[in-house]
N, C-alpha and C positions, 0 to 999 in steps of 0.2 A: 388655754395653755397646755393642758394635759393632751389635747389632740395633737398640738404641735410636737410635743415630746414623743408622742406615739408614732407620728409620722416620720420623724427624724430616726427613731429606732427601726422603723420598717424600712426605711431607705437604706440604713446601714446594713440591716439584715439582707436586703436584696443584693447589695454590692458584694457582701460576703458570700451569698450563694452563688453570685456570677463568677466570683473568683474561684470558687470550688468546682464549678463547672468547667471553666477554662482549664484548671489544673487537671481535671479528669480527661480532657481532650489531648493532653500532651503526652508524648512518648514516657514510658514509665521512668526512664533514667533522669528526665528533666523535672520530674515532680519532687516538691519539697519532702524531705524525710525519707527519700528512697536511697538505700545503700547501693553504691555503685562501686565495683572494683574492676577497672579496665585491665585486660589481659594482653600482654605482648609476648609472642613467641620469638625466641632467639635460638635459631638451630643452624647447624652446619659447621664446617671448618671455618676457622677464623683468619680472614686476611688472605686467603688463597683465591686470588682474582684472575680469571682468564675469560675470554669472550663467551665460552659455553659453560663454565663453572664459576659464577661469581660467588665469593665467599663472604663471610659476615665482616662488615666493616662499621666503623662509626658513621661514615657518610651514609651507609645504607639503612641504618636503623634510627639515626637521630630523629627524623621526623615522626616515626611511630612513637618514640619515647616521649617526645614533646607533646603529641596529641594525647597520649595516655595520661601524663601528668597534668594535662590541661583539661581533662574530662570534668564536666560539671557534676557535682555531688559526690565525687570520688572520695571514698574513705581510706583507700590505699591502692597501691599498684601491684599487680601480680605478674611476675616474670616466669615464663615456662622455658627452661633451658634444656637443650639437648645438643651438646657440642663436645668434641674430644680435643678441642683446643686449636692451636695454630699460632698466629702472630702474637707475640707478648706485647707489642706496642698497641695494636688494634684492642686487644683484650683489655689493656689498662685504660685506654681511652674511652671505651664503652663503659667500663666500671666507673670512671671518673664522672662521665655524663650523667649516669644514673644517680650518683650521690649528689651531684650539684643540682638536679631537678628535685630530688627528694628533700633537700634542704630549702630550696626556694618555695616549693609548694606545701612544705611541712606535712608531707605524706609518708607513711610507713611503706616499705617494699617487701613484698613476701615473694620468695623464690620457690619454685617447684621444679626439681630436677626430674627429667624423664629418663631415658636409657642411660645417658652419660653426662655428667658435668665435671670434666676432667681437664687438667692443665689449665689452658686459657678459658675453657669453659667453666672451670671451677672459680677462676679469678673473677669472671663476670658475676657468678653466683654470690660471691662474697659482697657484692653491692646490696644484697638483701639484708634487711634487718633481721629476718628469719629465713632459714633455709629448711625445705621439707623435701623428701624423697620417697621412692618406692623402695620396698626391701630389696629389689633386684637392681636398683639404680646403681651406677658406679661413679663414685666421687674420689677427688684427690688428684694424684699424679702431680704434685707440687714440685716441679722441676723444670729443667730446660733440655731440649734434645735438638740436635742438628746432625744432619747426615749428608753423604755424597756418594759418589762411585770413583773408582780408579780404572782409567781405561788405557793406561800407558802400555801394558803388555798387549792389549787387544790391537792397538793401532800398529804395534810393531809386527804382528803376525799378518796383517793385511797390507803391509808395506807402505803405511802412511807416516810421514814425518811431521812432527808437531813444530810449528814456527810461531813464536810468540815474542812480541816486542813490547817492552814496557819503559816507563820512566817512573822510577821508584822502586826500591828493593824488594817491597812486600806487595806490589800491585798485583801479582800473579799468585797470591797466597791461596793454597788449596785448589789449584787448578786441576781439574779431574784428569787431564791428559798428561800431568807431570807426575813424577814420583813423589809421595808424600814426605813432607819436610817436618821433622819433630819439632822445630822451632815455630812453625806455622801452627802446628796442632796445640802447642802450649799457649800461643796467643789466643786461639779460639776459646779454649778452655778458660782462660782468664775473663774474657767477655761473658761466657756463659755463667760463670760464678757470679758476676756483677749483676746479671739479669735475674738469677736465681735468688740472690739476696734481696732485690727489689720485690720479688714475688713473695718471699717469706715475710718481709715486713708488712706487706699489704695484707697478707692473711692474718698475721698477728693483731694488726690494728683493728681489722674488721671483726674478727672472732673473739679477741681478748681472752678473758678468763674462761670462756666456754671451751677453749681447747684443752683437751684432757691428756694427750700423748706427749712423750718427749720430743724434742727437735730431731733427734737421730731416727726417729720412726716416722713423724709426720711429713718431713721435708726431704725425703729420699727420692721422691719421684714415684713411690708406691701408691697404689689405688685400692679402694675397698668397696665392698657392697654396702647397701644403705644401712643395715643395722649396725654394723661395725663402724661405719662412718659417723652415725649419731653418737655411738659410745666414745669416739675419739673427739667429739665436739666439732667435727666438720659440718655437721648438720644438726638442726634442732629437733627434728622428729620425723616419724614415718607418717605420711598423710598426702592424699590427693587434693588437687585444687578445689573441686566441687565441694567435697565434704568439709574440708578445712574452712573454706570461706562461709559456707552455711552455718557451721558451728559457731563462727565468730561474729558474723553480721546478719544472721537471720535467714529463714528459709527463702525469703523473697529477694535476697541479694542478687544484683544483676552484674553479670560478667561479660561485657561486650568485648569482643576480640578486636584489637587494633591491628588492622592488616596494612601491608604496604600499599602505597598509592598504585591504582590500576584503572583500566577502563578507558573512556573517551579522553579524560584529562591527560593521563599519561602518554596515550596515543598521540595526541596533539603535541605535547611537549617533546616527545621523541620522534616526531615525524622527520623523515629523511628527505635531503635535498634531491631533485630530479637526477636519475642515473646513479644514485648511491647504492641502489639495490645490487647492481651488478658488481660494483666495486667491493661491496660487503661480501659478496659470494666469493670473489678471488681471494679476499683476505681470509675468509673462512677456510678455503683450501690451504692457504699458506700456514694457518695457524694450527692444523689439525695435529702435527706432531707434538706441539706444545700442549695442546689439550689432552692428547693421550697420555703424555707424561704426567700432567696435572691429575688426570682421572685416576692413575696408578698410585700417585702419592696420596691423594685424598683417601683411596681405598685402604692404603697402608696405615694411615693415621687411625681410621675407625678400627682397623684390624688389630691394632695394639691392644684394644679393649675387648676383643673377642666379639666384635659387632660387624 
């Protein structure tokens, strides 16, 4: 009887040892007890999409976010944000998707601001349960901006006549080749105030009692460097990703970067039909003026923050 018990124990111990050996052969992030915090980088102007300069959109980042939140053994998800803003719609959609995934997977979200997390970039940062930044990071710019040009005098000088035909009294609102109409400007500002109110509510709901400044300081569109942003409650502390995660999850915490799909699979998915190359080249030449304007506008958005 004792020999049978001994054999059973030996068999059990052998199975345990085998499991340990199998565990040891697995990549570190698949081993039980290993702390893993996947990292997603969200950078660039939001929503400014052209053939040569794709901006950040929900469609472009959704798969990365899903992969990050679905990572095995994940203790949290880290977002590294470097964005001066852009489309309020895309910003809010990305924010909502992050919060939805965090609730589904029951994982905390830690945000790390790099050079700038401003305007729509700060809106996305608010999806974090905690926000960390560098002392020189720029945060805030909780406001709405829109701009255009007035070319009506220029076309007069070169002898060009503007001909525009519409159905609807406001269809040509803010046309850059027509004189500015004060009523049109008033309508635009009404829309901007509605979008601004949505932005303010999102920040208040996300940051709650951590906000320390008055509304007429926080929500004017002003922005601040890291230390001041922390003092105002727009961020939770000064810290970089590596040191913060090691202090919280241990020296051996793994931080795999979740990158966009690339390589052979994306090449197969994006394979063009025969003859598409020549057509694409023609389209490329046709789109050069639009791409140039887009590049200037993108540069102007970053330049607002001295970058």
